[in-house]
C-alpha positions in Angstrom: 25.4 206.9 39.0 21.8 207.1 40.7 21.8 204.0 42.8 18.9 201.1 41.4 17.0 202.3 44.4 16.4 205.6 43.8 12.8 206.3 43.2 12.4 207.4 39.5 10.7 211.3 38.5 7.5 209.5 37.2 7.1 208.1 40.2 7.3 210.9 42.3 5.3 212.9 39.9 2.6 210.1 39.9 2.4 209.9 44.0 2.3 214.3 44.3 -0.6 214.1 41.3 -2.6 212.2 43.7 -2.1 213.4 46.6 -3.5 217.2 44.9 -6.2 215.8 43.4 -7.4 214.1 47.1 -6.3 217.2 48.9 -8.2 219.5 46.1 -11.3 216.8 46.7 -11.4 216.6 43.1 -12.1 213.5 40.8 -8.2 212.4 39.1 -8.2 211.5 35.5 -7.6 207.5 35.1 -4.0 207.7 34.2 -3.5 209.8 38.0 -5.8 206.6 39.7 -3.6 204.0 37.9 -1.7 202.0 40.7 1.7 203.5 38.9 2.4 205.9 36.4 3.0 205.5 32.3 6.8 205.5 31.2 7.8 205.0 27.6 10.6 204.8 26.7 13.2 204.5 23.4 14.9 201.3 23.6 18.0 201.5 21.5 19.7 199.0 19.4 21.6 196.6 22.1 22.3 193.1 22.8 22.1 190.5 25.4 24.7 187.7 26.4 25.2 184.6 28.7 28.0 184.3 31.0 29.8 182.5 28.5 29.3 184.8 25.6 30.9 187.3 28.3 34.4 185.6 28.9 34.5 184.7 25.3 34.2 188.6 24.4 35.8 190.0 27.2 38.4 187.2 28.3 37.9 184.4 31.4 36.4 185.6 34.2 34.8 188.8 33.3 31.9 190.2 34.7 29.6 193.1 33.4 29.4 196.3 34.8 26.8 198.2 35.3 27.1 202.4 33.7 23.7 203.2 34.1 20.2 201.5 35.4 17.8 200.8 33.7 13.7 201.6 34.4 12.9 198.2 35.3 14.5 196.9 38.9 18.0 195.2 38.6 18.5 196.1 34.6 21.7 198.5 33.6 23.4 199.2 30.5 26.9 197.6 30.9 29.9 199.7 30.0 31.0 197.0 27.9 30.3 197.2 24.0 30.4 195.4 21.2 31.1 195.2 17.6 28.7 193.6 15.4 29.4 191.9 12.0 26.5 191.4 9.9 26.0 190.0 5.9 29.0 191.0 3.5 31.4 192.2 6.7 29.1 195.4 7.3 29.6 196.3 10.8 27.9 198.3 13.8 30.4 198.8 16.5 30.4 200.3 20.4 27.0 198.0 20.2 25.8 198.3 24.1 25.4 195.1 26.1 22.4 195.4 28.8 22.9 193.5 32.2 22.3 191.1 33.5 23.5 188.4 31.7 20.5 186.1 30.3 20.4 182.4 29.4 20.0 183.1 25.6 22.1 185.7 23.1 19.8 188.2 21.2 20.8 191.0 19.2 17.9 193.7 19.1 17.7 196.2 16.3 15.6 198.8 14.6 14.5 198.2 10.7 16.7 200.9 9.8 19.6 199.2 11.4 19.1 196.3 9.5 18.7 197.8 6.6 22.4 199.2 6.6 23.8 195.5 7.8 21.5 194.1 4.9 19.5 191.9 7.6 15.9 190.7 6.7 15.0 190.8 10.5 11.7 189.3 11.9 9.8 191.3 14.2 9.6 189.1 17.8 8.9 189.0 21.2 12.1 188.8 23.6 13.5 185.6 23.5 11.3 183.9 20.2 14.9 183.4 18.4 14.3 180.5 16.6 14.3 181.1 12.9 16.2 184.4 13.1 19.1 185.6 11.6 22.6 185.5 12.7 25.7 187.1 13.0 29.2 187.6 14.1 30.2 189.6 17.8 33.5 190.6 18.5 34.8 191.5 21.6 38.7 192.9 22.6 39.4 189.1 24.0 37.4 187.1 21.0 34.9 186.5 18.4 31.2 184.9 19.3 29.5 183.3 16.0 25.9 183.7 16.8 24.0 181.3 14.2 20.6 183.0 15.1 19.0 185.6 17.1 19.0 189.0 15.9 15.5 190.4 16.0 13.4 193.5 15.8 11.8 193.7 19.2 7.9 193.7 19.3 6.8 196.9 20.9 5.9 196.0 24.3 4.9 197.0 27.9 6.0 195.5 30.8 3.1 195.9 33.9 2.7 194.3 37.1 -0.4 191.8 38.0 -1.8 194.8 40.0 -1.4 197.2 36.6 -2.4 194.4 34.8 -5.6 194.0 36.7 -6.4 197.7 36.4 -6.4 198.0 33.0 -8.2 194.2 32.2 -5.2 192.8 30.5 -3.5 189.4 30.3 0.1 188.2 29.6 0.5 187.4 26.3 -2.7 190.1 25.0 -2.4 193.6 23.0 -3.1 196.8 24.0 -2.8 200.0 22.3 -1.1 202.9 22.9 -1.5 206.7 22.3 0.9 209.0 21.4 0.0 212.6 21.5 2.1 216.0 20.3 2.6 217.6 17.1 3.4 214.0 15.5 0.4 211.9 17.3 0.1 208.2 16.3 -1.6 205.0 17.7 0.5 201.8 18.4 -2.5 199.2 17.9 0.0 195.8 18.9 1.6 196.3 22.3 2.3 193.6 23.4 1.6 192.7 27.0 4.4 191.2 29.8 3.3 190.9 32.9 5.6 189.7 35.9 5.4 191.0 40.1 8.8 192.9 39.7 8.0 195.0 36.6 7.5 198.5 36.2 4.4 200.0 34.1 6.9 200.6 31.0 6.7 200.9 27.3 9.1 200.1 24.9 9.8 201.1 21.3 12.5 201.0 19.2 14.6 204.4 17.8 12.4 204.3 14.1 9.2 204.0 16.5 10.6 207.0 18.7 11.6 209.1 15.9 8.6 208.8 14.4 6.3 210.2 16.9 9.0 212.6 18.2 8.8 211.0 21.7 10.2 213.4 23.7 10.3 213.8 28.1 6.9 215.8 28.4 4.9 214.0 24.9 1.4 212.8 26.4 1.1 208.8 26.4 -2.2 206.8 27.1 -2.6 202.9 27.2 -6.0 202.5 25.6 -7.9 199.7 27.1 
């Protein structure tokens, strides 16, 4: 597994691109002038859980085990998965847990996932779970009933204060995202999240990613 400190390919390519423009004495396009590269990733269905929930689902003293490090600092896809039980006992198996643990339990689904389970799931920013549907999570050591916490995550962009200043954006605001390619489209309400440790990354769900056929070489741009 690649260590969490290793630079991402996009970061290396961004530095090389900026250096080439400087060496050639040419004016770099705006994307190359930006402090950091823009990365757009598809966030598949997953859940976040508290330390207490981990012990309920996997046994006393159990800790999440990193399987794959994600783009954001210290974030990882865990080896642990659970079974989600929805209305009328419809289930999704092998729902991945993302770590590290949080202070609330939350399940994030795409619309097609929610429809398959029989949920009417609202679009919400992460952490805003009041009044949302609940579900049952099943692990190898036990069950966890969530009275609320199932959402469709609002499309959003993580960025540092440096990135926010470059794009003239503020936390809690919105920005547009242009996706190029054969199925080009524009997201008009991308929620802006700002933190000193954030890397510049957009998260969309699997339905949204499939709709625009997002791939490794798809051109992307923040429109401000």
